[in-house]
N, C-alpha and C positions, 0 to 999 in steps of 0.2 A: 521474479518477473515475469513477464508473458509468453514470454516466448521459451522457456526452460519444458522439457517434458516433464514435465512432476505430475504423475498425476493427483486424481480431488483424493481430499482427505477423507479417514473411516471419522465417523462422529466418537467419543468417548462416550463409557457408561454414563448412565443421570446421575447427577449429585444430589445431596442429602439436604445442601443448602438453599433455604427454600428460593431467596432472590435470585438464584440462577438459573435461569430460563433454558438454555443448555450449552454443554462444556464438548466444544473439537480440540481432539489431538491431529494436528496438522500431521500428514504423510510424509516425509523425509525423500529425495533424493537426494544424490551424488551424481551431479553435473560438472566433469573433469576437474575437480578437487574443491567443486565449488559444493557446499550443503545449503539447499533449499527446501524452506517448507512451507507447503502451503497450505493457509487454513482455510480461505476462501476461493470458489464456493465450496461448499461440503454437499454432501448428501442430505442431513439436517437442515442446512441455513442457507439458505444460496445471498442473501445478503443484510445489512446490519445498517440501516437510515439505505444514505446511496452506494456504500461499500461494497461492491461486488467480488472484488478481489482482492485476497491480502495475501501475501508472499514475504516470509522474511529469511533473506540470503545471508550465509555467512555465520558467524564471525568466520573468517580463513583466510589464511596466507596463500596467494596465488604464485606459481612460479612463473618466471618471464612469457615460458612455453605455452602454459591456461591460459594467457589473460586473457579477459574479459572479451569477448569478439561477438556481440551477437549485430547479425548483421541487417540490414534495412526489412522493415517489416511494417506494416500499417494496423491503423486504427479507425472503429468510427464509435458515435454514441457515448463515447466514454472521456472522463479526465483522466490520466495516469496522474499519481503523486510519488516522486521518488527520495526517500528521504536516509541521509545515510549515517552510521554513526563511526564508519571510520574507510578510510579510500578514496580515492577519486576516478568516477566516470564522465567519460564524453559523451556527450549530448551531439547528436545532430539529426535535423531534418528537414522536409521538404519544404518548408517555410522558409530554409539558408540559415537555420540556425544552429552555430557552437557555441559548445556552452561544456565547459567543466563545471562538474556541480563539487561540491567539500563537503565534510561534515557538518551537519545543523541548517545547510540549504534546503531550501526546498524547492524544485522543478516540477510546476504546473502544467501539463501539455495537457491542450484539449483539444480532442480530436474531431467531435461535431460531425460533418460528414465526412471527412477521409482528411488523416493525415499519414505521413508515412519516418519512421525514425529510425536510428541506430543507436547501439549503446554501449561503447569498450573502451577498456583499458586507456590511458592515453598511451600514446606511440613515446612520446618524451619523459616516462617515467617505467620502463618495461626492460630496463639495466639491472633490476633485484627483484626480491619479495615485493609482492603486489597483495599487501590487507588489504579486505572488502568486507562490509558489515553491514546492514541497512533492509531497509522496506521498501518494498515497491509492491502500490496500494492502486484499485480504480474506482472510480467516481464512477455511477450510469449516471449520464445525464437528465434529468426532465424531461418530458413530452415535448415540452415544445419548444424544448433547444436541443434535441439532438440531431438535427440537420445545421447547426448554426457553424461559422466561418471557423476552421482550424486557429489555435494560437497556442503558444508558448509562454509562460514569465517564467523567472529565477527568482527568490527571495531569498537573498541573505539571512544567514545565524544571526548575525547583529539586528536586522529587522525582525525579530521574533520577539512577544515579551514574553516576559520568565517571570515566573512566581518564585518568591526565596522565604517561607518558615523558618523553621526551626525542624531541621531534619528532614525538609522538602525541597525539592528544586522542579519546575515543571514548565518546559517552552512549549505555550501556545500554538500548535501550527497552525489550524484552522477552528476559524469558529472563535464561541467566547467561552471564557470556562473563569470561576471565580473571578468574574471585574475584569479581565485580563480580555482585550480582543484584538488577534491579529489580522494583518492588514490582506492577508494571502485571498485572492477574488475564490469566491463562491456560487457554484448556479444554482445551486437547492442548501439547503439546511447542514451546515457541517460542521462535526467535531472531530478535532483529533490534536492530542495534546501528548507528548514526550513526560512522562512524571519518573524520578526518583527517589526512593524513599531510602534514608538512611537506617541502621540499624533501632528499632524499637521505633519509629516514625509511622505516622498514616497520614491518610487523606478521608476526605468525605467528598461523596460524588452525588451530588444534590439529584433529586428524584427530578427536576425540571432541565438537570445538563444540557438531555434532548430526550428527544421523542423514544430513539434507539440505542441504545447503551453497549459498550461491550469492552472488555479489554483485553491485551495479548501480551502473555508474560513472555518479556527478556532473559533477565538475567535473576538469580535469587527468587526468593519465593513468597506469597501472599495469604495473608491469610484474610475469611471473608467468613463474617458470625461464626467463627472458631475451626473451619474448615481450612485446610492446608491448599495450596495446589502451587506445584513447581516451575520453572521455565517451558516456556513452549507449550504454552496452554490459551485456548482461544476461552474466553469463559462472556456468556452473553446474557445481560442481566435483565432480570423481568421490568415492564416498564411499570412507573409509577413508583420508585421504592428506591431510598433514597441507601447509599452503599457506601458503609466503611470496609477502608483496604488497609489493614494492618500488615507492617513488615519486619519482622521479628530479628533476621538477619540481615535487612539489606533487600533493597527489590528495584528494578528498571522495568517498566512497564509502559505499553502506548495504551489509551484510551481513544475509544474513535468510536461514532455513529453520526445520527442527524436526524432528519427526518423522513419516514418511513415513502419510498415513495408510489404514489397512485395505482402504478398499473405494473405487470409485469415485464421483467425482462429476461429477454433471451439472451445467451453466449455461445458462441463460437468462435473457439481459436482467440483472434484478436480482437473481434467484435462483439460490440454488446447493442440490442437493438429492442425494442416493444413490439419490432415485425420481422417474424423467422421472413420476411418477402426480403426485408430489408438488407437482411442477415447476405441471403441467398443473392444478391444483387452486386452486393462486396465481393462476395467470392469469386463471382464474372469477371468484376473489375478488378479485382488483383490478378485474376487468370490471366486475363487480355492487355493488361501492363497498361492500363488507365486510370492508375494513381500516378501522382506527381514521384518524381525524383527526386533524390537526397544529395544535393551539394556536397562535393567532397567524400562522398561512400557512391558512386556510380556504378561502380562493378561487379559488387556483390548482392543477393537478396535472400529471403528465406521464403522457397516455394509454398504454393497453397499444399497443406496436407490431405495427403488422398481419404484422410477419413473424417 
């Protein structure tokens, strides 16, 4: 999640697989018992399509005293995508939204010109151990939509198309893949697919699935062109190549990417923009309490970092 003080990752060694342009080994931090791995942004790769931030949280079991309590904080110029494999998170935002996200749901929050939100373990579930496992990613908005009105949408797991073939199950979270199309709104061409392969199965990633494509390995290991890659690796594929991913012993990974943005993006704390001046403006707005408050979560907030 954006608010965890997780350092940028260090890139991994170059791979021998010609089709893989970049291999990133995320930096891991332990935040109150919750292990978080940040793969984007990195020193060698800032974006894959519109994806400018990629955090893997958990899997972990939190004690009630260590429940997730991410205080209200602001965003501009991006959409956050929260996608869980286990556990529950209560989302509240300055639009008045209150929603508990459950595994397989998609929370898409578009910040645009500015939004504030909090994410916490639901109070009613804090009587026992709290499982948590999932992803939070950010999508940088295209230039002409960076200052749109903020918005929030939740799509239930049952509304996502699912591809099932021998040894394969793929949930199309965003975009189009192998003929299936997700109804989750996109502000630019985006691909986001939750893929599970049984032992011995494989999947083809067409060259035209997206301009920029990558996978993040969650569990198990994958083989590409005869080379194996374990869990918690981000593999960015070379543009224009068809990729075939095998899983001799089974694997779970996220396929993601989309169209490359035509202009540079700057990222500082929770702010993303094509303009450094706009980020400085957002800093001053948060420092001087000019963002909206979060109804139901008005008592706390995350201060602007000093550095």
